[in-house]
N, C-alpha and C positions, 0 to 999 in steps of 0.2 A: 404415528409415530416414526421417523425416518430412520433405519438402520443405520448406520452407520461407523461403517470401522475405520476413516481418516483423519486424520488431526495434523491441518497444516499450519503450523506455524514460522512468525521468522520474530527474530530478538531485535530491536531497533535502541542507537543511544539515543540521547536528548530527543525524545522524538522522532527520532529518520532523519535529525539533520544534521550529524556527524558527517562531514568530510570522507571519512574511513568509512562506514555505514555500508555493508554489503547487505543487497534483497534477497541474495543470492540464495535461495531455500528452491527445496523441491516443488514446491508450488510455482515460485515464480519464475524457477528456472524451464516448468513446462508453458509457462500464460506467457513469457514472452519470447522471441526469438534472441535478443540480445537483451543479457540478465539487466535492469540499469542496476549504477552502484548508491543509488538514492531516491528515491520515490517521490519526495517534492520535487526536486531538479526534473525529475522523468511528468511528473503532472502536468508541469508550468513547461518543459522546453519541448520535449516530445510529439511532436505528430501524432505517432501510436498509439499516444494516451489517451485520444480522444475517439479512440478504437476498441481500444481495451476496457476501457468504465466507459457506458453507456450514458450512466448519469454524469459525465464530466465535470459539471460545473457542480456539481453537489461535491463529489469527491475534492474537486479543487477547492472549495468554499473550506473542506473541512483541514487541507492543510496548510492554509492558508494562516488559521485561525491557530492550528498546532504554531506554528511557526511562532507566531504572535504572542502567544501566553508563554514559551519558552524566555522567546527573548525578554516577555516585559520581567521575567523572573530571574533575569541576568545570567541565561543559560550564554553565552560570550560564541557557541558554534552555532546554537540557531541566529540570532546581530548576523551572525557574518553571513548563512546560507540566506539569509531576505536580503543583502544590500547585494550579492552579489545575483539572486533572480529577482532586483529592482532592474539588472537590465538586462538581465537575459532570459525573465519570462515576460518582462514589459508589464503595458498595463493589466495585462490579464493579470500579474500578480497582485501586480503595484496595489489597484484597485478592492482587491478582497483584503488585503494586509493590512491597509490605510482604514477599512471599515469592516475589516472584523472586531463584535464588542462580545462573540461566545468562546468559554471554552469549545474546544472539539470533541467528540459525542467521542466516547469510551466503548457502547460498546451498537450494533447498530446491523445495518444491512448491505453491506453494494453487490452492484449488480458490475461485473467481467463480463467479455466476449472473450472467448478465446473461436480462432477460425475453423479448428478440429472440435470442437465442442457447442459454441454458439454463447450463447447467453448464461451465464450462471449466476447465482445468487448464494454468496459469503455472506452468512452470519460473522461477527468481527467479534473480539472482546480483546480489550487492553487491558494490562496488567500492569503494575510498576512494582520493578525487582526491588528488594529494600537497598540496595549499595550507592557506592556515594558517584557512581557513572549515571544518575538518570537513566539505565537501560530501563527499558518498556517490551515483554512479549507481545506479540501480537497474532492471537491463535481464532483461525480459522476454522468453520465447518459448513458442510453444504446446508443449506434454509432452506429448499426443497430438496423432492423427492427427485427431480429430474437433474438437480446439481447431484446429486450422490451420484445417480448412475450416470450423468455425464465425468465427472469426475473419478470414477469408479473403470471406465472405460480409456481415460487419459492415464491410467497408472498398468490395467492391463499393453498397451501399446510402449508404455514408456521398458515395462520389464518382459514385454519381447522384443526392443532396439536392445536393450541391453545386454539379453541375450547370445543375439546377432553379431554383438560388437566381439 
């Protein structure tokens, strides 16, 4: 059993596709040089996404499925984002969006890469909040001991840097 003392969360609106959605949490702030304003946009338009997500193809499939499901259920923000990504994300997005016939996973393990920590395995669970805005809470936990240790080291570095400021 992993002795985990840290819980990383991000709250998303309409499957993290709302134009105002910010991925600005302590986790993302430490894992990205520049915190993306929208994770779907980041995955399909940023060259850094393929570095951050070693299993980028799977992550891209999941985000396309999220957008397609939300747009199919009448979410105007998701439909708008999908149209924008058809242009900005090109065929990498369009082909995934058109062929997506499944709902995105609500639980699983993602692999992330961070230059100062290496490969991280983060277990996630997406919880739907009971509100009219279709907000979701995505909770990330270390999926293994090396990831837990790496996140603890990052937290120590962040705390030290904060003290030095």
